[in-house]
NUZAKE-990875 format. One line per field, with one value per residue (C-alpha): chain; x, y, z. Coordinates in pm, 1 decimal. Example, Ala and Ser with C-alpha at 12.3 -4.5 7.8 and 13.67 -1.06 7.14 Angstrom:
unit	[A/A]
x	[1230.0/1367.0]
y	[-450.0/-106.0]
z	[780.0/714.0]
! end
This chain:
unit	[A/A/A/A/A/A/A/A/A/A/A/A/A/A/A/A/A/A/A/A/A/A/A/A/A/A/A/A/A/A/A/A/A/A/A/A/A/A/A/A/A/A/A/A/A/A/A/A/A/A/A/A/A/A/A/A/A/A/A/A/A/A/A/A/A/A/A/A/A/A/A/A/A/A/A/A/A/A/A/A/A/A/A/A/A/A/A/A/A/A/A/A/A/A/A/A/A/A/A/A/A/A/A/A/A/A/A/A/A/A/A/A/A/A/A/A/A/A/A/A/A/A/A/A/A/A/A/A/A/A/A/A/A/A/A/A/A/A/A/A/A/A/A/A/A/A/A/A/A/A/A/A/A/A/A/A/A/A/A/A/A/A/A/A/A/A/A/A/A/A/A/A/A]
x	[6835.9/6546.4/6484.3/6434.6/6447.3/6730.9/6746.4/6890.2/7231.7/7066.4/6846.2/6526.9/6394.4/6449.1/6633.5/6600.0/6887.4/6949.9/7003.8/7014.2/6676.4/6813.7/7150.7/7257.0/7228.6/7421.8/7215.0/7135.2/7342.5/7395.1/7297.2/7657.4/7710.3/7384.1/7425.8/7798.7/7930.3/8071.0/7825.8/7490.9/7229.9/6896.5/6589.9/6310.7/6028.0/5651.8/5567.6/5936.2/5979.0/6224.2/6127.4/6339.2/6377.3/6493.1/6685.1/6833.5/7209.7/7298.2/7039.4/6955.1/6582.9/6368.3/6198.0/5988.8/5932.6/5896.9/5942.1/6183.7/6174.6/6490.4/6455.0/6400.4/6706.7/6907.9/6807.8/6882.3/7232.7/7308.6/7153.1/7240.5/6878.0/6609.9/6360.1/6073.9/5795.7/5446.5/5234.6/4911.5/4983.2/5188.3/5458.2/5816.5/5877.7/6170.0/6122.4/6055.8/5976.6/5653.0/5709.3/6073.2/6144.1/6413.1/6642.8/7011.5/7160.1/7467.5/7477.3/7298.4/7295.5/7138.7/7041.5/7183.9/6925.5/6948.0/6570.2/6559.0/6744.4/6834.0/6905.5/7083.1/6986.1/7020.0/6687.5/6703.7/6386.5/6367.4/6078.2/6013.8/5642.7/5387.7/5149.4/5409.5/5587.3/5962.7/5914.5/5632.6/5650.6/5511.4/5259.9/5306.2/5053.7/4972.8/5012.9/4981.7/5043.6/4988.6/4654.5/4557.8/4257.4/4447.3/4490.9/4787.8/5014.8/5168.6/5548.7/5584.8/5410.8/5440.6/5447.9/5764.2/5576.3/5219.7/5126.1/4830.1/5075.4/5313.1/5055.1/4741.4/4431.5/4580.3/4831.7/5067.8/5425.0]
y	[8360.8/8196.5/7870.2/7919.6/7703.2/7682.1/7483.6/7138.4/7053.2/6844.5/7144.0/6939.7/7042.1/7251.2/7197.9/7400.0/7641.9/7903.5/8260.1/8595.1/8762.3/9097.1/9237.6/9574.1/9777.4/10107.0/10415.1/10631.3/10947.7/11239.6/11231.0/11199.1/10888.1/10733.2/10806.5/10755.8/10598.6/10251.2/10133.0/9967.8/10179.1/10058.8/10279.5/10066.0/10299.9/10265.3/9987.0/9914.9/9764.6/9804.6/9691.0/9412.0/9337.8/8983.4/8904.3/8587.8/8607.6/8457.2/8583.8/8916.8/8836.8/9014.8/8740.8/8919.5/9219.7/9159.9/9343.7/9290.5/9401.9/9406.9/9040.4/8926.5/9118.7/8987.6/8627.4/8674.3/8796.0/8531.2/8228.4/8302.2/8237.0/8496.8/8579.8/8827.2/8987.9/8904.6/9219.8/9024.4/8750.4/8981.2/8721.7/8639.0/8370.1/8197.3/8187.0/7826.2/7701.2/7544.4/7518.9/7409.7/7700.7/7865.9/8152.5/8114.5/8463.2/8540.6/8918.7/9181.0/9531.3/9849.5/10158.1/10508.0/10620.7/10282.3/10248.8/9950.9/9618.1/9409.7/9039.7/8843.7/8482.8/8130.6/7944.1/7602.1/7477.7/7679.8/7909.1/8215.9/8282.3/8137.9/8061.8/7833.1/8046.8/8113.1/8488.6/8676.4/8907.9/8655.5/8893.0/9209.0/9488.0/9522.8/9887.6/10019.4/10384.7/10491.2/10310.8/9990.9/9771.6/9645.7/9304.0/9107.2/8890.6/8585.3/8576.4/8224.0/7926.6/7672.2/7663.9/7526.1/7355.0/7285.7/7530.0/7311.3/7033.9/7274.8/7469.5/7258.6/7471.2/7810.6/7941.3/8151.8/8103.2]
z	[10881.3/10706.2/10526.3/10158.3/9852.5/9602.1/9280.8/9346.2/9196.6/8923.9/8825.8/8857.3/9196.3/9503.0/9826.6/10146.1/10208.5/10474.6/10363.4/10537.4/10504.0/10397.7/10296.6/10444.4/10122.4/10146.2/10227.7/9925.7/9932.2/9699.2/9332.6/9214.0/9429.5/9310.2/8938.4/8891.5/9211.8/9261.6/9531.1/9469.6/9649.5/9510.0/9534.6/9675.2/9571.2/9601.2/9841.8/9900.5/9552.9/9266.6/8913.7/8768.9/8398.9/8330.9/8014.7/7864.2/7927.7/7590.2/7341.4/7507.5/7479.1/7739.1/7939.5/8201.7/8423.8/8795.0/9121.9/9408.0/9767.4/9980.6/10070.8/9710.4/9589.5/9884.6/9809.8/9441.0/9526.1/9789.9/9615.8/9253.5/9151.7/9077.0/9351.8/9322.1/9522.5/9399.3/9416.8/9364.8/9621.9/9845.8/9900.6/9816.0/9554.5/9390.4/9014.5/8922.4/9272.9/9145.4/8770.0/8766.4/8528.7/8743.3/8646.5/8730.1/8756.1/8546.8/8600.6/8809.3/8661.6/8794.7/8596.7/8639.2/8899.1/9071.7/9054.2/8817.1/8823.3/8518.7/8564.9/8294.9/8352.7/8223.7/8218.3/8382.0/8215.0/7894.3/7988.3/8196.7/8149.0/8392.4/8104.6/7944.3/7685.4/7681.4/7735.4/7905.3/7602.3/7354.5/7186.9/6980.5/6925.0/6553.8/6449.5/6095.3/6006.5/6366.7/6396.4/6578.3/6645.4/6953.7/6791.8/6922.1/6705.9/6874.2/6848.3/6989.4/6829.6/7109.1/7485.5/7644.0/7927.0/8037.7/8315.4/8422.4/8511.8/8687.0/8888.4/8896.2/8842.1/8935.2/8681.6/8886.7/8993.1]
! end
């Protein structure tokens, strides 16, 4: 068991909780069992990670792409709130633990090869992006007739929150 943080009942902070560090995920078996079976057998690939797409449970909007190790997926399942593995900081983190922009999990889906997780979440603070926008996918590449100057068009006009206030000088969850 380990102490970890969970969103407080009022949704405005975190409280320490105790969760098992890692669930005993079933061992991956034959291709038929993996692709069409009824047991979750995630493939924790390179570096022990599985990619995780996070989507708004109501609108279907894609909010972010993150990575989970066994502990992050275990904590997501047991706490009901999204947890990820930071590849840059090499540490586990609960989404929103510093910003207050947590993700309450409504559904956990896994793809046919079980090498990608999809979370359908409800945002507790209205944003998912560590730079303050609702979605991490707030820019679109401008392409015309198969050509681009690599210019990006902003899809969101305003930030939902001020990352400087949430994180201080460093802007990372």
